[in-house]
N, C-alpha and C positions, 0 to 999 in steps of 0.2 A: 864167786861163785860165775860175776860177771869179766870175767875171766873166760872160765869154761863156753859162758854163752855168746861172746865173741867170735870163737871159735869153731864155733857149731854152724854160729853165721855164715862162717867163710865156706864151712866144707859143702851150704846147701848153697850159693851163691856159687862154685862154681865143679856143679852138675849143670854137665852140660843139656839136659835131660830137660829141662829149667827154660834153657835161649831160645830149645828150639822149640816148646809147648808156647813162649814166648812169639817166635819167630813164624808160628802157623796163627794165630794170634792175630798177631795184625798183618798179616797176607791177607787172611779172609776178609779182616776189614777193610782193608784196604779194595780189598775185589768186589764187598759187597758199598762199598761208593764210589766206583766205578760203575758198576753193573744199575743201582739205584740212580746214579747224578743222566747218565748218557749212555743210555740202554734199555731202561725196566719200560716204559712207554711201549717201546718203538717198537719190544722186544711181544708184549705184548698181543698188543696190536697184530701186531706180527703173526701172533698163534691161535690170534682170533680169525684174521684173514684167511686163515690156512685150513681152521677147522671150516668155514662158509664156502670155501674153495672147495673143497672135498662131496664138500654136500652138494652146490647145486650140482657136481658133476655128475653126483651120484641118479638124481631124480631120473634121466632119460632109462636107468634102468629097472624101472617099477613098471611095469605091469599095468594099466592102467586099466586095464576090465576086471579084475581083481579087487575086489570091497579094500580086501586086510591090507593088499601091496595099495591102493590109494591111497586112505585112511594113513600110511606112511609118508606117501607123496604130497598130499597135504598140512600132514606136517611139516618135516622137515620145511619145504615149502614158504609155511607160513617164517618160520625163524631167518633161513634168507633171507626173506620182504622185512622182515621186521629189523637186520639189521641190516642191511640197504639204508636204513629211517637211526636210528642208535649212530651210526659211527659217526655222523655230519654236529653229533654234539656231544661236549662231555662226559665220562659218567656219571661227576656231582653237580651235571646242573639239573633242571626243574624239568627239565626238557626229555631227557634220558629218563626219569623215572614214569613221566606219564605212558610215551610210550610203550617201557616194554610194559607197563600195567594194563595201559589199556590199549594199545595199539595193536599186541601182537593177537588180543582174541578178533576183534575189527578184523580185522587179516585173514586169520580163518575161522569166521564164520562167514566171511566172502566166498573162499574159495572150495570152503565146503554146499553153499550156495551153487556156483560155482560148474562145480565136481563130483557131489551126490547126490543132492535133491533135483539140479539143475532146473528150480523152479522158479518159473520168469517173475514171479511177484517174492516169492526169497531171495530171488538174485536182486533183485530194485529193491527191495530194504533196506538187506546186503551192501550192498553200494551205497546208498542214502547216507548208512554211519559209517562207510570207509572214509566218503567225500566231510564228513561230519568231524571226523578224525585230521585229516589232511590240514581239512582248512581251520579247525583249531590249531594243530599246528604251528601254520605259519601264520597267526596271530593270534599267537599263544600268551595268556595273562591268568598265570596262576592265582592270582589271589583275585580273580572278576569268578575262576573256577569253585575258588572255596567260597566266595561268599554266596552262590547260587548252590553246592553240597549243603551248605546249613541254614538256607530257605525253606532246604525239602524237608530237612533233618526238623526242623523247624514247626512247618507245619505237621511232618506228622508226627508230634511231636503233642501239638492241638487236638490235632485226633485222639492220640491214646488216650489223655487224660480227660479227654468225653470219657467216652469206655470204660474209665472208671468211677466215674461220674454217675452213672447212668449203670453201671454196676450192678445187681440184689445185692443183699446182706446174705454172705451165705455163698456167692458165688466166686470160684476157682477163678480168679488172678495174679495167678503168681505170673504168665507167662507172659500177660503185656504188661505188667509190673517190671522185668525186670526188661524187654526190652525198652521200658524208659531207662532205665539207667543206661543201660548201653546207647542210647541214642544221648543222652545228659556228658556222657564222660566225652565222647564223638564229639562234640560238641564242643565242648569245656577242648578238645585238642585245635580244632578247629579255632578256637580265640586266641589263644595260646602261637598258633601261628602264624596268624593275621595284626595279631600287635606287633608282636616280635619281628617278623618281617621273615619265616622260618618257613621258605618253603620247601611242598616236598617234594625229597629227593634223597641220594644215599648218602647226601653226609650224616658228619656227627650229629648236629643239632637236632635235623630232621627227626634222624634214629633216634636221639633223646623223648623228641615229642611221641613216635607208635609207640617208645619203649614203655613209657608213662600211661597212653590209651590200655594199648595191649594187659600191665599189671595189671592197671586198674581196676580194669573188667576180672579178671581171675584173683583179684585178690577180693572183690568187691565176695567173693558168692563161695568164700571159704568159711570156715569155722576160723573166728577169734581165738579160742579159747580153749590151749596148747595141752590142754590136762586130756580133750576129748579127743586127740593125737594117741589109736595107740599106736596104730606102723610107725618108726620112723622115717621110713624115705617120703609121705606123703608130709609128713610132720617139716620136714629139711624144706619140702617145696612149700609150700605155705610162707616158708625164712624168708624164699628164695622171693618171691612174691611181695613179701611182704616190701623187702630190702631195694628189691627194686623199682614198691608206687615212689612211697616213702624220699628212694633220692631223686628218682626222675622227677615227681613234682618239687620236692627242694630247689634243685636244679633250675629248675627255667619259672619257680615266684621268685628265683633270689635272681635270676638269672646270668647264670654257669655257664656261659657256653664255651665250645672249646674254636680252637682257632680254623684249625684243621683239623681230617681226621684219624691222622696219626699223629701226635706229637714228644716230643721228645722226655713228656713226665711222664706218655702210655709206658715206651723204653726205658727210660730209670724207672718207675715204678712193675716192669715185666721182670726185670735183672732182678731186686730185692723179693719177690716172690716164688721164686722157685731157687730149685739148688742146679745153679749152673753146673754143668760137666765140664769146664775147662776147669774154673775152683776146682771140681772134685778130683779130675788129675794132679793138680797142681798139689794139693796133698798128696795124692798116689806116690809123687816121684823125691819129692821132701822129707815123706815121712816114713814110705816106705823101706826105705832103706841103711834112716838115719842108726837103729841101733847093730844090724847086720853084717855091713860094708866095715864096720869096725873090728868084727870079731873077722871078718874073710880077709883084708890087709894084715893083721895084726897088728893095728896103731891102737887098740880096747888095752895094750898088757902098759904102756908110755904113758895112759891115761891113765889110767891104775897106780903107778907106781909111785908117782905126786903123791902128795898129801891132801885127797879127793876121793869123803869118800860114792862109795857107789847109788848113795838115792842124790848126793848133789850132782853126780853124774850124769842117771838120765834125765835127771829135774832138768837140766840146764838145755839134752838137748830136748825135752820136750817146752819149754819155755822157748828156740833156738825158734823150732819148728812153728812153734805158733808165730812166734812174732812174721818168720818170714812169710806163713801162708796170708797174713793180712801186709805186708808189706805188696806180694807178687794180687792179693784183693781190688787193692784204691787202683795198684797202676793198670790194670785188668778196666777196673772202674771208670776211670780218669780215658781210657780211649775208650771206650765202649762212648763214653759222654761224648767224645770231639767226633767219634763221627757220628750221632746218632747230630749234633750242630750241623753239619756238613750237609750232613740230608738231609734232615727238615729246614736247613735254614731257619732255627731260628732254638733258644734256651730259654723263653718268655716266661712259658708252659710252667714250667719248672717253677715258677714263684704263686702257680696258681694253685686251688687251698683242695687236698682231695675232700670229696665228702663219703659220705658210710652214716647207713645205721650200726644206732650199739642196740644190740636188744636188753644188753644188762638198764640203759640207762630212759626206753624203749622213744629213743630220739633221735634226727640224722644233727651228725656232731661232724665238723671243719677240723679234718687237722694240715697243716702244710706237708710238701712232702718231703721233705727233710724228716719228721716225727713218723710218717705213713711208711716209709719206706723202713725205718728204723726198728719199730716194732714188726713188720712183715720178715724184716733181715733176722730180730732177737726168736721170731717166729721157730724159721728151718734152723735155728744154729744147735741148737741136742742133735740135731740129722749129724754134720758136720763133728763137730763135739766125741758123739760116741764111735761114729768110723776114724775117729783120726784116733782113738785112745786105742781102739781091736786092732786096729796094722803096727801099733806100735806094740803091744800085749801078741800078738802074730809075730812078730820080727826077733822078738826075744825070746819068745820059744821053740821060734824054729830057725831063728838064724839064717833065712833067706828070703832076698827082696822080694825076690817073685814069686813065693809064694805070700808073705806079708799081703802086696798088691793083690791079688788074685782075690784072695782070703776078702783082701779087703772089699773088692765089688764086689765078688757074690755078698760077700754080708746085703748092701747095697739093692742087687736087683732081687737081693730074697725076699727082701718087704713085701712088694705087690706081690708075685707069689703068695706066699705063704697067707695075706690076707684075704687073698678069693680059692684057698685053699681048707684050710682048718675052721673050725669054730665059734661063732664072734664071740662067745663072751673067755676063749681063751686069748683069741687076738688082742683082745681088749687089755691086753695086763704084760703083751710079750713085748722086748722094750724098741723093739723095731719099728710096730705098728705104731710106737704110744711116742715117737722121739718128733715128730711133726705138729706141733701148734695151730698151725695158721686157721685152721675149720674154728681153734675157740677162740679169737680175735673175734672185740668189740661181741661180745657174749654169744658169738657162734657155738654152736654143738656140733659132737662130731657123727656120722652118718654110726655109726657103733657107738647105739642103748648103751649097751655096758662100760664107754668109757666114758672118763670125763678128763678137768684138764687137772685138777688135786693127782689123778690117779694117773697121770700121764706124768707130769712131774717130779712124782717120786720115784716116778718107776724109772723117768730120764736117770738120776740123782744119783739114782743104786744105781746102772749100771755102769755111769764114767766111773763110781766111788772101787766099785768092783773090780773094771777091766785095771784100773791102776795098784787099789791092791794087791791085785795077781799079776802086772808088768815087773811095779820094784821088788815084790814077794823072786818073782825067776830068775830075774835080773844080776839079784845078791844073789843066788846059787849058785849061776854059769859058773865053771870051772874054771878057767884064766891059761894055766897050763896045758892043756889041752887045745890050745885054741894057736 
């Protein structure tokens, strides 16, 4: 058996297609490195400049006497004037965030007063607001800004508490109680920022605070008992809000922050959390002709003349195919990891824990990057296993490399199409709908109320078993004399 596997591996690694795929992958990675390090920022800035230049050139084409076109003029000019402020600051800076979220509205209000209403009093008020905005930007202190916002929220909170005290018995106070809840979460978000030095911006840590506040508000208003949810979509939304709330709070409380927005850890996790097209192509190249090429070239006779049973011959091909695919995947992963390291300038993020909410345990759990990636990789492994055996089976019954590859690719693409066409009761028991376990990780549930992890596991195992039995059965019956 070992000698058969070695021979099959030699044949596999003599396939030109595998090396062509490797060259393509390497070329794309090198191109990504070059663009990311030398041209990405210049390219993005250049595209922004071009876009706003086109907007500015088009301002002269508007009819200022037409109310609708005048509103379009104001909209475009507000965007241009806002961009003139934005381009002076880094995208991840608090100044950029302040301009993007405050400046455009102030600028548009001034333009509306100047061009639409033309009322002197409105223009004066709008101009004062604009001058305050510019002065605030020139002397920007996000901490003082947040302290002022906190003070205003606390005043409003005191007013609401007094209203609740003065409310008569039986009076509906649900609206102001909800407003109080909203204020408390906003104050909590501000305290996280002030205590940990997290400025409002578009970076990962600031986004984490925003995520916590928004998910907390969303989750607070949801029913907690899952038995009360008859609609699966609503239940999924409830779980997403719950997961987002608990994980973001856990990270903030334990100061688990990201060093950068795009980290090597995030990119590695992304690789293991999806079906990579290049690994799928490698599977087709390795497995597509592993049986048919033997018959087309006539070399199958040499294998069967020797004292090897057909079962051993096919088994050696399957084992060699698995080994070759693992080797390709490892090389592919290492190449990607090196490119992430070069582009991001770090690999230290891989040592940071991954925070997830486990619905089985009803608590937040930390995993190492390796463990988390391993779990995600295992959750999509049935997809590759079923496609692998299906391509083997098609190769045996058709003895045609192209047919085996096309049928395997068709099986993969058919999964998303069938899920949107057939009734959910049927879809829940189809192998191509059961082969993805990602939604079940950490106590998760499928969007299909009729599906479950147990059913998916059983159907996937049965599918692989049946395909194997059929492949071996047909392989034993092939008439070699006519080949």
